[in-house]
LOSETI-634354 format. One record per residue: residue in one letter; x, z, y of N, C-alpha, C in turn. Coordinates in steps of 0.1 Angstrom, whole numbers, padded with zeros to 4 digits, always signed. Last residue first. Example, Ala and Ser with C-alpha at 12.3 -4.5 7.8 and 13.67 -1.06 7.14 Angstrom:
REM LOSETI-634354
s+0128+0071-0022+0137+0071-0011+0129+0079+0000a+0132+0078-0057+0123+0078-0045+0132+0078-0033
REM end
This chain:
REM LOSETI-634354
t+1369+0973+0928+1377+0985+0928+1389+0984+0918l+1352+0952+0926+1363+0950+0935+1372+0962+0935w+1329+0957+0913+1338+0948+0906+1351+0946+0915h+1314+0972+0931+1319+0979+0919+1329+0970+0912t+1304+0954+0950+1317+0961+0953+1323+0969+0941p+1279+0946+0943+1291+0938+0939+1304+0944+0941n+1255+0965+0929+1263+0964+0941+1276+0957+0937a+1241+0971+0907+1241+0957+0911+1250+0955+0924a+1240+0998+0903+1249+0990+0895+1250+0976+0899d+1238+1011+0937+1233+1010+0923+1243+1000+0916f+1240+1020+0963+1252+1020+0955+1248+1019+0940t+1215+1013+0975+1227+1011+0982+1240+1010+0973r+1190+1017+0964+1199+1007+0958+1212+1005+0965a+1177+1036+0979+1178+1038+0965+1189+1029+0959a+1176+1023+1004+1183+1036+1003+1186+1039+0988d+1159+1001+0999+1173+0999+1004+1181+1012+1001v+1135+1014+0992+1142+1006+0982+1157+1004+0986y+1129+1027+1016+1132+1035+1005+1139+1027+0994p+1125+1005+1034+1136+1015+1037+1139+1023+1025d+1103+0991+1020+1117+0985+1021+1127+0996+1024m+1077+0998+1019+1086+1005+1011+1101+1001+1012s+1063+0979+1034+1064+0993+1040+1073+1002+1031a+1062+0957+1017+1072+0957+1028+1073+0971+1034r+1041+0962+1000+1055+0963+0994+1065+0964+1006s+1015+0982+1015+1022+0970+1012+1036+0972+1007r+1005+1008+1016+0996+0996+1017+1002+0983+1013w+1011+1034+0993+1016+1025+1004+1008+1012+1004r+1006+1054+0975+0995+1048+0983+1000+1041+0995g+1023+1064+0956+1025+1068+0969+1015+1063+0979h+1013+1050+0933+1013+1064+0933+1014+1070+0947r+1018+1023+0942+1004+1028+0938+1004+1043+0939q+1046+1022+0946+1037+1019+0956+1023+1024+0954v+1055+1028+0920+1058+1037+0931+1048+1035+0942d+1045+1005+0907+1040+1018+0903+1043+1029+0913r+1059+0985+0919+1045+0985+0920+1039+0998+0917e+1086+0991+0912+1082+0993+0926+1066+0993+0927p+1092+1010+0882+1088+0997+0889+1082+1000+0903v+1119+1033+0882+1104+1031+0881+1101+1018+0888g+1146+1038+0883+1142+1026+0876+1127+1024+0875a+1156+1058+0899+1155+1061+0885+1149+1049+0876a+1153+1047+0924+1167+1048+0919+1166+1051+0904i+1125+1050+0926+1131+1037+0926+1145+1037+0920a+1124+1078+0927+1117+1071+0917+1123+1057+0915e+1139+1085+0950+1143+1090+0937+1137+1082+0926t+1124+1072+0971+1138+1069+0969+1143+1073+0955a+1099+1084+0968+1100+1070+0967+1115+1066+0963f+1105+1112+0972+1099+1107+0960+1101+1093+0958g+1116+1112+0998+1125+1115+0987+1119+1111+0974r+1094+1106+1014+1106+1097+1014+1114+1099+1001r+1080+1129+1009+1074+1116+1006+1085+1106+1004l+1098+1148+1019+1093+1149+1005+1088+1136+1001s+1103+1142+1046+1114+1142+1036+1109+1141+1022h+1085+1144+1066+1084+1132+1058+1094+1131+1047g+1090+1169+1079+1078+1166+1072+1077+1154+1063g+1126+1172+1072+1113+1175+1080+1101+1171+1072w+1161+1170+1076+1149+1173+1068+1137+1176+1077l+1182+1168+1093+1174+1156+1092+1162+1158+1082d+1196+1192+1090+1190+1189+1103+1181+1177+1103a+1207+1190+1064+1195+1198+1066+1188+1195+1080d+1226+1175+1050+1218+1168+1060+1206+1176+1064e+1237+1195+1033+1246+1187+1042+1238+1181+1053l+1220+1226+1031+1222+1212+1027+1229+1205+1037r+1216+1254+1030+1228+1248+1036+1231+1234+1031a+1193+1265+1024+1201+1261+1013+1214+1255+1017a+1183+1269+1049+1186+1281+1041+1195+1277+1029k+1177+1243+1056+1188+1249+1063+1192+1262+1055a+1155+1238+1038+1168+1230+1037+1179+1237+1044r+1137+1257+1048+1142+1259+1035+1155+1250+1033r+1132+1246+1074+1138+1259+1073+1144+1262+1059k+1120+1221+1067+1133+1222+1075+1140+1235+1073i+1097+1231+1055+1106+1222+1048+1120+1222+1054i+1085+1246+1075+1089+1253+1062+1099+1244+1055g+1079+1227+1094+1089+1237+1097+1094+1244+1085a+1059+1213+1081+1072+1206+1084+1083+1216+1087i+1040+1233+1082+1045+1228+1069+1059+1221+1071s+1036+1235+1109+1041+1247+1102+1047+1243+1088n+1024+1210+1113+1037+1213+1120+1044+1225+1113r+1000+1212+1099+1010+1203+1094+1024+1206+1101h+0991+1247+1095+0990+1234+1103+1002+1225+1098l+0977+1266+1068+0988+1262+1076+0986+1248+1083g+0945+1283+1071+0954+1274+1065+0966+1271+1074g+0936+1318+1075+0937+1304+1079+0947+1296+1072t+0942+1344+1063+0930+1337+1061+0931+1322+1063r+0974+1351+1047+0965+1351+1059+0953+1343+1055p+0985+1371+1020+0983+1358+1026+0973+1359+1037r+1008+1400+1022+0994+1394+1021+0993+1380+1027r+1035+1406+1025+1027+1412+1014+1014+1405+1012g+1052+1403+1046+1054+1395+1035+1046+1399+1023y+1047+1415+1070+1054+1423+1060+1057+1415+1047r+1033+1397+1084+1046+1400+1089+1054+1408+1079d+1015+1375+1060+1016+1386+1071+1031+1389+1074i+1018+1340+1057+1020+1353+1051+1021+1363+1062g+0995+1312+1058+1006+1320+1063+1007+1333+1056r+0987+1289+1031+0984+1299+1041+0996+1306+1046w+0973+1263+1013+0985+1268+1019+0982+1277+1031a+0947+1256+1006+0957+1259+0995+0969+1266+1001p+0918+1270+1021+0930+1263+1022+0940+1266+1011g+0892+1279+0997+0897+1277+1010+0910+1270+1010e+0890+1305+0972+0887+1292+0977+0892+1291+0991l+0898+1330+0964+0894+1321+0954+0891+1307+0958i+0913+1359+0971+0912+1346+0977+0910+1336+0965g+0920+1384+0962+0906+1382+0964+0903+1368+0971h+0946+1386+0956+0943+1392+0969+0928+1388+0972s+0947+1373+0932+0950+1388+0932+0947+1395+0945g+0945+1347+0941+0933+1354+0934+0935+1369+0934l+0971+1342+0950+0960+1342+0960+0948+1350+0954l+0983+1343+0925+0987+1353+0935+0976+1354+0946d+0972+1321+0913+0969+1334+0908+0972+1345+0917r+0983+1301+0929+0968+1303+0929+0965+1317+0924w+1010+1304+0923+1006+1306+0936+0991+1309+0937r+1010+1297+0895+1015+1310+0899+1010+1313+0913t+0999+1271+0896+0992+1282+0889+0996+1296+0894w+1020+1258+0910+1007+1259+0916+0999+1271+0910a+1041+1260+0891+1043+1265+0904+1029+1267+0911v+1030+1246+0869+1033+1260+0868+1034+1267+0881g+1027+1221+0881+1016+1228+0875+1018+1242+0874a+1054+1213+0887+1044+1216+0898+1032+1223+0893d+1084+1220+0875+1070+1219+0870+1060+1223+0881l+1110+1224+0881+1103+1213+0887+1089+1211+0882l+1117+1245+0865+1119+1247+0879+1111+1236+0887t+1115+1234+0840+1106+1244+0844+1106+1246+0859s+1137+1216+0842+1123+1211+0840+1113+1221+0844e+1158+1234+0844+1155+1226+0855+1141+1220+0854e+1157+1245+0818+1156+1254+0830+1152+1246+0842s+1162+1224+0801+1149+1230+0801+1146+1239+0813e+1182+1206+0796+1179+1208+0810+1165+1215+0811e+1183+1204+0768+1194+1211+0775+1191+1214+0789g+1149+1208+0758+1162+1202+0758+1172+1210+0766l+1123+1217+0758+1132+1222+0748+1146+1217+0749v+1112+1202+0780+1111+1217+0780+1121+1223+0770d+1117+1176+0772+1123+1182+0784+1123+1197+0784e+1101+1174+0750+1116+1172+0749+1123+1178+0761r+1076+1177+0761+1081+1187+0752+1096+1186+0750s+1076+1168+0796+1074+1165+0782+1080+1176+0773p+1060+1184+0824+1073+1180+0817+1069+1177+0802a+1030+1168+0836+1037+1180+0831+1050+1175+0824a+1025+1146+0863+1026+1148+0849+1034+1161+0846i+1001+1145+0886+1015+1149+0885+1017+1154+0871g+0979+1121+0899+0983+1129+0888+0998+1132+0888i+0955+1121+0925+0969+1118+0921+0973+1127+0909t+0926+1106+0935+0932+1117+0927+0945+1113+0922t+0909+1100+0966+0917+1095+0955+0923+1108+0948g+0885+1089+0991+0891+1099+0982+0899+1093+0971t+0871+1078+1012+0868+1074+0999+0873+1084+0988g+0874+1082+1040+0871+1094+1031+0866+1089+1017h+0882+1064+1058+0868+1064+1055+0864+1075+1045q+0909+1065+1059+0902+1072+1070+0887+1072+1067d+0933+1063+1042+0919+1064+1037+0911+1071+1048n+0958+1065+1050+0954+1051+1046+0940+1051+1041k+0959+1092+1056+0962+1082+1067+0957+1068+1063s+0930+1106+1038+0944+1105+1041+0946+1094+1052r+0908+1127+1020+0910+1117+1031+0925+1117+1033s+0908+1141+0997+0895+1137+1001+0896+1126+1013l+0928+1140+0970+0929+1138+0985+0915+1133+0989h+0936+1161+0943+0925+1153+0949+0927+1152+0965v+0957+1163+0918+0957+1166+0932+0947+1156+0938s+0963+1177+0886+0956+1167+0894+0954+1172+0908l+0991+1183+0866+0983+1188+0878+0976+1176+0885g+0991+1180+0831+0998+1182+0843+0989+1187+0854q+0980+1182+0806+0986+1170+0809+0995+1171+0822g+0967+1207+0806+0978+1205+0796+0986+1192+0800s+0962+1213+0841+0957+1211+0827+0969+1209+0818p+0951+1222+0874+0961+1222+0864+0955+1220+0850h+0939+1209+0902+0934+1213+0889+0945+1211+0878l+0930+1211+0936+0942+1211+0926+0937+1217+0913d+0909+1214+0953+0915+1201+0951+0926+1200+0941a+0903+1241+0957+0895+1233+0948+0900+1219+0945m+0920+1247+0978+0923+1253+0964+0915+1245+0954q+0926+1218+0998+0919+1231+0995+0923+1235+0981l+0947+1201+1020+0944+1204+1007+0937+1218+1006r+0956+1195+1046+0942+1193+1043+0938+1198+1029a+0984+1198+1045+0976+1208+1053+0961+1207+1050l+0991+1176+1029+0993+1190+1024+0984+1200+1032d+0984+1155+1046+0978+1156+1033+0979+1171+1028d+1001+1160+1068+0987+1160+1070+0979+1162+1057t+1026+1156+1055+1022+1169+1059+1008+1171+1062r+1021+1134+1027+1024+1136+1041+1021+1151+1044l+1032+1133+0993+1022+1136+1003+1029+1137+1017a+1040+1126+0966+1043+1118+0977+1034+1120+0989a+1037+1143+0945+1025+1135+0948+1027+1126+0961k+1062+1155+0944+1058+1147+0933+1045+1139+0936w+1064+1167+0970+1074+1157+0966+1068+1149+0955g+1042+1184+0972+1044+1174+0983+1054+1163+0978i+1047+1199+0950+1034+1191+0950+1036+1180+0961l+1071+1212+0957+1070+1204+0945+1058+1194+0945l+1064+1226+0980+1075+1216+0980+1074+1206+0968l+1043+1243+0972+1041+1233+0983+1052+1222+0982a+1055+1259+0952+1044+1250+0949+1042+1239+0959h+1075+1272+0968+1079+1265+0956+1068+1255+0952d+1060+1284+0988+1069+1273+0992+1073+1265+0980r+1046+1304+0974+1039+1294+0981+1048+1282+0984a+1068+1319+0965+1058+1313+0955+1050+1302+0962d+1079+1327+0989+1087+1318+0980+1078+1312+0969a+1060+1344+0999+1063+1332+1006+1071+1322+0997l+1062+1365+0979+1050+1357+0981+1052+1344+0988v+1087+1371+0956+1084+1370+0970+1072+1360+0972e+1089+1371+0928+1090+1384+0935+1086+1383+0950e+1087+1347+0917+1081+1358+0909+1081+1371+0917p+1101+1330+0934+1087+1330+0934+1080+1341+0926r+1127+1329+0950+1123+1339+0940+1108+1340+0939l+1149+1302+0956+1136+1309+0958+1134+1319+0947l+1172+1288+0950+1173+1299+0959+1160+1308+0961r+1164+1266+0936+1171+1277+0929+1172+1289+0938l+1154+1248+0955+1144+1256+0948+1151+1268+0940l+1178+1236+0965+1169+1244+0974+1160+1253+0966e+1186+1223+0942+1195+1233+0948+1187+1242+0957v+1165+1205+0939+1168+1216+0929+1176+1227+0934l+1170+1190+0962+1157+1197+0960+1159+1209+0950p+1194+1178+0957+1193+1188+0968+1180+1196+0967e+1186+1162+0933+1197+1173+0933+1196+1183+0944r+1164+1145+0942+1163+1155+0931+1173+1166+0932r+1160+1141+0978+1164+1137+0964+1164+1148+0954a+1143+1138+1003+1145+1149+0995+1148+1144+0980a+1159+1120+1029+1151+1119+1017+1154+1131+1008a+1157+1127+1063+1165+1127+1051+1155+1127+1039r+1140+1106+1086+1142+1118+1080+1150+1117+1067r+1158+1084+1108+1149+1086+1097+1151+1100+1091r+1160+1077+1141+1166+1086+1131+1156+1088+1120t+1163+1044+1154+1154+1055+1150+1161+1063+1139p+1191+1038+1176+1183+1035+1164+1174+1047+1160a+1190+1040+1212+1195+1045+1199+1186+1041+1187v+1196+1018+1236+1185+1024+1228+1190+1027+1215g+1215+1005+1249+1216+1019+1249+1205+1026+1241p+1210+0977+1250+1220+0983+1241+1221+0998+1239h+1176+0969+1249+1187+0974+1257+1197+0980+1248r+1153+0961+1236+1165+0954+1233+1177+0960+1240r+1132+0977+1246+1136+0978+1232+1150+0973+1229i+1131+0966+1272+1134+0981+1270+1139+0983+1256g+1123+0940+1266+1136+0943+1273+1140+0957+1271t+1097+0945+1256+1107+0939+1247+1121+0941+1253i+1084+0955+1278+1086+0964+1267+1097+0959+1257t+1086+0931+1294+1091+0944+1299+1094+0953+1287r+1072+0912+1280+1086+0910+1283+1093+0923+1287r+1046+0923+1280+1053+0921+1267+1068+0919+1270v+1040+0923+1307+1041+0936+1300+1049+0934+1287a+1040+0896+1314+1049+0905+1321+1051+0918+1314e+1020+0885+1297+1035+0882+1294+1044+0892+1302a+0995+0908+1286+1000+0899+1295+1015+0897+1293g+0984+0928+1271+0987+0916+1264+0994+0905+1273t+0976+0948+1288+0988+0950+1280+0993+0938+1272p+0953+0943+1302+0965+0939+1308+0977+0940+1299n+0923+0930+1291+0934+0939+1287+0947+0935+1293d+0894+0930+1310+0905+0923+1306+0917+0932+1303l+0869+0953+1298+0876+0947+1309+0888+0939+1303q+0853+0971+1284+0850+0956+1283+0856+0949+1295a+0860+0997+1281+0852+0993+1293+0849+0978+1294t+0874+0994+1258+0862+1002+1257+0853+0999+1270q+0896+0980+1267+0887+0973+1258+0874+0981+1257h+0908+0999+1284+0903+0986+1290+0893+0979+1280v+0914+1019+1265+0905+1022+1277+0899+1009+1282v+0932+1005+1248+0919+1010+1243+0909+1013+1254s+0954+1000+1266+0946+0989+1259+0932+0994+1255i+0963+1025+1271+0958+1017+1282+0949+1005+1277a+0971+1033+1245+0960+1041+1253+0954+1032+1264a+0991+1014+1240+0979+1015+1231+0968+1022+1238l+1010+1021+1259+1003+1008+1260+0991+1008+1251y+1017+1046+1250+1010+1045+1263+1003+1032+1264g+1030+1038+1226+1018+1047+1226+1010+1046+1239s+1052+1025+1236+1041+1017+1229+1028+1025+1228l+1066+1047+1245+1060+1038+1255+1049+1029+1249t+1075+1056+1221+1066+1064+1229+1059+1056+1239g+1092+1035+1213+1081+1039+1205+1070+1047+1212p+1112+1036+1233+1102+1024+1232+1090+1028+1224r+1114+1069+1248+1118+1059+1239+1108+1048+1238l+1117+1078+1283+1110+1078+1270+1115+1066+1261g+1149+1087+1298+1135+1083+1298+1129+1084+1284e+1175+1100+1319+1169+1099+1305+1154+1095+1307r+1194+1083+1342+1182+1092+1340+1176+1089+1326e+1216+1068+1339+1216+1077+1351+1204+1087+1349c+1237+1057+1315+1224+1061+1317+1223+1072+1328v+1258+1029+1324+1257+1044+1321+1243+1048+1324q+1273+0999+1310+1263+1007+1318+1263+1021+1314g+1289+0984+1293+1292+0984+1307+1282+0991+1316a+1278+0992+1268+1278+0978+1273+1279+0977+1288v+1278+1024+1278+1272+1015+1268+1271+1001+1274v+1296+1053+1285+1295+1038+1288+1289+1031+1276a+1303+1078+1278+1290+1076+1284+1287+1061+1287s+1329+1077+1269+1319+1081+1259+1305+1078+1264p+1345+1073+1292+1342+1062+1282+1331+1065+1273p+1332+1087+1322+1339+1089+1309+1335+1078+1299d+1336+1070+1353+1327+1074+1342+1335+1076+1329s+1353+1059+1371+1353+1074+1370+1344+1079+1359p+1349+1032+1371+1361+1037+1365+1361+1053+1363t+1314+1028+1363+1325+1028+1373+1337+1034+1366a+1286+1008+1351+1297+1018+1350+1307+1017+1360s+1254+1003+1366+1267+0998+1362+1278+1009+1361r+1227+1023+1352+1235+1017+1363+1248+1012+1358w+1193+1028+1341+1207+1025+1338+1214+1020+1351v+1168+1050+1331+1174+1042+1342+1189+1041+1340p+1143+1048+1305+1156+1053+1311+1161+1044+1322a+1108+1045+1315+1120+1042+1306+1133+1047+1313l+1089+1049+1334+1091+1059+1323+1103+1057+1315d+1092+1027+1350+1094+1040+1356+1096+1051+1346a+1085+1006+1333+1099+1007+1339+1102+1021+1345l+1058+1012+1329+1068+1012+1318+1082+1014+1323f+1049+1007+1355+1047+1020+1349+1057+1022+1337r+1053+0980+1358+1061+0990+1367+1060+1004+1361a+1035+0970+1339+1050+0968+1337+1058+0978+1346v+1011+0978+1350+1015+0984+1337+1030+0982+1335t+1012+0962+1373+1011+0977+1375+1016+0984+1362l+1012+0937+1363+1024+0942+1369+1024+0957+1371p+0985+0936+1353+0996+0936+1344+1009+0941+1350d+0963+0959+1369+0970+0947+1370+0982+0947+1360a+0935+0976+1355+0949+0976+1359+0955+0962+1359p+0902+0983+1366+0911+0976+1357+0925+0976+1363l+0921+1012+1367+0910+1005+1359+0902+0996+1368a+0942+1019+1384+0943+1021+1370+0933+1013+1362r+0959+1006+1412+0946+1007+1405+0948+1009+1390e+0983+1025+1431+0979+1013+1422+0966+1016+1416e+0997+1045+1444+0987+1037+1451+0984+1024+1444a+1013+1061+1430+1019+1049+1434+1009+1040+1442a+0995+1082+1424+1007+1085+1432+1014+1072+1438a+0977+1068+1408+0972+1075+1421+0984+1077+1430c+0993+1060+1387+0987+1050+1396+0982+1056+1409w+0999+1085+1376+1010+1077+1381+1004+1066+1391s+0974+1093+1368+0981+1101+1378+0992+1093+1384e+0968+1074+1348+0960+1075+1360+0967+1082+1371f+0989+1080+1330+0988+1067+1336+0980+1067+1349r+0980+1105+1322+0993+1104+1329+0994+1090+1336r+0956+1099+1310+0956+1108+1322+0969+1106+1330w+0965+1084+1288+0957+1077+1299+0957+1086+1312q+0977+1104+1273+0985+1093+1279+0978+1085+1290r+0955+1120+1267+0967+1126+1274+0975+1115+1280e+0940+1102+1253+0934+1108+1265+0946+1114+1273y+0956+1095+1231+0952+1085+1241+0947+1091+1254a+0958+1120+1218+0970+1114+1224+0966+1103+1234s+0931+1123+1211+0937+1133+1219+0950+1127+1226w+0928+1101+1193+0921+1102+1206+0927+1112+1216t+0946+1110+1173+0949+1098+1180+0941+1097+1193n+0933+1133+1163+0947+1134+1170+0950+1122+1178a+0910+1122+1152+0909+1130+1164+0922+1132+1171a+0914+1087+1142+0915+1101+1140+0915+1109+1153r+0888+1062+1149+0902+1067+1149+0902+1082+1147a+0861+1060+1146+0870+1049+1140+0884+1053+1140g+0847+1079+1159+0852+1082+1146+0860+1071+1139r+0840+1065+1181+0851+1075+1183+0856+1079+1169a+0818+1052+1171+0830+1044+1175+0842+1053+1176y+0800+1073+1167+0805+1066+1155+0818+1058+1159s+0796+1079+1194+0801+1089+1185+0807+1083+1173e+0785+1055+1203+0798+1060+1209+0804+1070+1200a+0761+1056+1189+0771+1045+1187+0784+1049+1192r+0749+1078+1200+0752+1078+1186+0763+1068+1183a+0745+1069+1226+0753+1081+1224+0758+1082+1209t+0727+1048+1221+0740+1045+1227+0750+1057+1225l+0706+1063+1211+0712+1054+1202+0726+1050+1208e+0698+1076+1235+0702+1084+1223+0710+1075+1213d+0691+1055+1251+0703+1063+1255+0708+1071+1243r+0669+1046+1237+0680+1037+1238+0693+1045+1242f+0652+1068+1240+0656+1065+1227+0669+1056+1227e+0648+1066+1268+0655+1078+1263+0660+1075+1249l+0634+1042+1269+0647+1043+1275+0655+1055+1270m+0610+1049+1256+0619+1039+1250+0633+1039+1255
REM end
């Protein structure tokens, strides 16, 4: 009976670990090890940790500031202080707090991260005048995306065919790089109506319920109209079918949707692309197109660009939220603000 109990305990621990993504656990383990090492060097106890120990740990990892002197260059002075040593950003420090919290909760010990000393320390770090605002990724709006896609030669270059489909599907389906990296060939189904993209799991669907996103095909009016060339360029179904057929010509009929290309640019590789590689492709293509804000393009640009462009085009916010799978209306505020900065309701239009 004791062996059976131990087996059930192991199973319960395995299920409990599945409550968070593997990447999250890896980050927690790495952050906890650093906290343990710091405590050993400082002769402090890591488990259970005293709240003041955690507060001192945060202070040690945060930037160190000193009072400015007349010899300091004006550009280095922030609110009368100069940064003497670079440190971690508040968001990164919050990750360490989460790791410390999880370890203590798992061990059923008092959680030191909720103590007043810790809360006030991290709040003070966040409120310091020298903390730079978070740099948001540039939104992949329609015009710069079209400019970028025009440089590709998907009919001639294998990598261009892949990136054309990847960029369009990521943009129109409002996907994260994790979502794109997880896609399999069997998850994408073109039809006369458009392209169906099935997500078996995502950030907001850790239980794997799954959802299918529809990317509508261009209307007949768009295809025959003055902007027919642009409509074809932005047709995700056509781009995916081209890339899928190219994979098929190399005997690849299943597996990851996105793959690396060999050094000669002639054959797709076996393994799928990692999310970091996909983010690198987005940034590299933006730089190749010499976009004004190319340095700010990255993995979140496609999803951010979809929301910003759709809202600016007058799509109801509830429809944008549903398509992009945002949990709440509040989480879309940054995109709404960006889309409406210079819209017709801006009162300064009447002051010119």
